[in-house]
C-alpha positions as a printed NumPy array, in Angstrom:
array([[  3.276, -32.936, -24.772],
       [  1.309, -35.528, -22.66 ],
       [ -2.169, -34.748, -21.229],
       [ -0.691, -34.682, -17.752],
       [  1.884, -32.037, -18.853],
       [ -0.808, -30.066, -20.658],
       [ -2.978, -29.931, -17.404],
       [  0.131, -29.105, -15.197],
       [  1.003, -26.241, -17.639],
       [ -2.642, -24.909, -17.564],
       [ -2.61 , -25.086, -13.696],
       [  0.623, -23.181, -13.314],
       [ -0.701, -20.506, -15.813],
       [ -3.781, -20.096, -13.514],
       [ -1.772, -19.865, -10.23 ],
       [  0.88 , -17.528, -11.866],
       [ -1.832, -15.26 , -13.148],
       [ -3.391, -14.7  ,  -9.679],
       [ -3.009, -11.044,  -8.852],
       [ -0.205, -10.321,  -6.227],
       [ -2.883,  -8.535,  -4.287],
       [ -4.733, -11.783,  -3.846],
       [ -1.505, -13.6  ,  -2.798],
       [ -0.912, -11.013,  -0.085],
       [ -4.29 , -12.18 ,   1.585],
       [ -6.393,  -9.363,   0.68 ],
       [-10.304,  -9.289,   0.937],
       [-12.997,  -9.08 ,  -1.793],
       [-14.618,  -6.192,   0.056],
       [-16.307,  -4.34 ,  -2.861],
       [-16.03 ,  -1.032,  -0.991],
       [-12.185,  -1.215,  -0.732],
       [-10.881,  -4.336,  -2.173],
       [ -7.16 ,  -3.53 ,  -1.355],
       [ -7.531,  -4.016,   2.272],
       [ -5.661,  -7.002,   3.706],
       [ -7.257,  -9.179,   6.079],
       [ -4.582,  -9.083,   8.756],
       [ -2.729,  -6.351,  10.522],
       [  0.897,  -6.581,  11.437],
       [  3.446,  -4.707,  13.601],
       [  6.416,  -3.191,  12.178],
       [  9.087,  -0.658,  13.252],
       [ 10.239,   1.92 ,  11.001],
       [ 10.594,   5.692,  10.471],
       [  7.97 ,   8.057,   8.988],
       [  9.652,   9.923,   6.277],
       [  8.11 ,  13.069,   4.435],
       [  9.214,  13.293,   0.854],
       [  8.442,  16.189,  -1.74 ],
       [  5.751,  15.055,  -4.242],
       [  6.974,  14.902,  -7.77 ],
       [  4.122,  14.737, -10.409],
       [  4.22 ,  12.549, -13.625],
       [  6.112,  15.322, -15.481],
       [  8.9  ,  15.202, -13.008],
       [  8.014,  18.541, -11.502],
       [  8.056,  19.325,  -7.638],
       [  4.699,  20.426,  -6.427],
       [  4.995,  23.108,  -3.719],
       [  3.126,  22.162,  -0.317],
       [  2.379,  18.462,  -1.602],
       [  4.207,  15.648,  -0.208],
       [  4.124,  11.895,   0.25 ],
       [  4.752,   9.858,   3.35 ],
       [  6.905,   6.795,   3.389],
       [  7.231,   4.101,   6.235],
       [ 11.145,   3.033,   6.141],
       [ 11.87 ,  -0.035,   7.855],
       [ 15.572,   0.018,   6.875],
       [ 15.145,  -2.923,   4.489],
       [ 12.331,  -1.492,   2.501],
       [ 10.446,   1.782,   2.037],
       [  6.672,   1.514,   1.888],
       [  4.299,   4.368,   0.779],
       [  1.838,   5.299,   3.345],
       [ -1.721,   5.566,   2.113],
       [ -3.448,   8.299,   4.214],
       [ -6.894,   8.668,   2.984],
       [ -9.426,   8.562,   5.915],
       [-11.713,   6.222,   3.962],
       [ -8.906,   3.57 ,   3.995],
       [ -9.39 ,   3.157,   7.651],
       [ -5.918,   4.343,   8.614],
       [ -4.403,   7.502,  10.131],
       [ -4.287,  10.653,   8.072],
       [ -1.262,  12.999,   7.322],
       [ -2.612,  15.364,   9.996],
       [ -2.692,  12.538,  12.537],
       [  0.805,  11.266,  11.597],
       [  2.404,  14.959,  11.578],
       [  3.839,  14.58 ,  15.182],
       [  5.735,  11.621,  13.974],
       [  7.507,  12.768,  10.789],
       [ 11.12 ,  11.89 ,  10.864],
       [ 10.72 ,   9.643,  13.877],
       [ 11.207,   5.853,  14.465],
       [  7.898,   4.265,  15.567],
       [  6.318,   0.938,  16.173],
       [  2.984,   0.884,  14.132],
       [  0.16 ,  -1.475,  13.752],
       [ -0.583,  -1.438,   9.977],
       [ -1.746,  -3.256,   6.892],
       [  0.757,  -4.108,   4.392],
       [ -0.966,  -4.398,   1.013],
       [ -0.518,  -3.725,  -2.807],
       [ -2.45 ,  -1.672,  -5.219],
       [ -3.055,   1.932,  -6.279],
       [ -1.335,   4.475,  -4.062],
       [ -3.238,   7.402,  -5.113],
       [ -6.806,   6.112,  -5.343],
       [ -9.08 ,   7.278,  -2.575],
       [-11.748,   4.568,  -1.733],
       [-14.193,   7.398,  -1.409],
       [-13.68 ,   8.553,  -5.04 ],
       [-14.022,   6.592,  -8.159],
       [-10.973,   7.827, -10.022],
       [ -7.303,   7.706,  -9.482],
       [ -5.38 ,  10.917,  -9.042],
       [ -2.197,   9.548, -10.492],
       [ -1.416,   5.956, -11.634],
       [  1.193,   5.157,  -8.996],
       [  1.029,   1.632,  -7.422],
       [  2.825,  -1.054,  -5.667],
       [  3.24 ,  -2.228,  -2.169],
       [  2.008,   0.322,   0.458],
       [  0.907,   0.382,   4.056],
       [ -2.111,   1.822,   5.931],
       [ -1.166,   2.78 ,   9.446],
       [ -3.939,   1.967,  11.862],
       [ -2.082,   2.947,  15.118],
       [  1.217,   4.214,  16.406],
       [  2.167,   2.032,  19.299],
       [  5.108,   3.955,  20.808]])
C-alpha cells in the first residue's frame, strides 16, 4: 500500500465515521444537539399508533404519533422542550393529511431534552412539527 493510498484510506474512514446526525446538518447546541439547522415543509398524514413497550406489550392509554408522507413514515417527537407541537396541540389533526413546517432529524425518539435520561432506547429518523400550515 502506497502512502497516498494509506492517507485516502484514513480520510475515507474519518468521513465514514461521521455520525449520520451530523450529515443531516444538525447543530452542536449543547441543550438539544439533535435539532437540525433548517426547517422544511412536507405533506403527510398524522397517524396515531398504540405504544408497544420493549417487552412487546401494548400499554393502555399510551400512543405514538407518526408523520406518514406515503413514501416514508417518521416518528413525531412531541416534547415541548424540543420546540415543536405537543400531542395535545396535534390532536385535532390525528388521521388527517396536513402540510407541516417541520424539522427532519435523527437521534433518540424518547429522550426529552428537559430530562437527562432516555425513557426507552428507540431511535432513528424523526420529525419535530413546528407548525401545521393547512
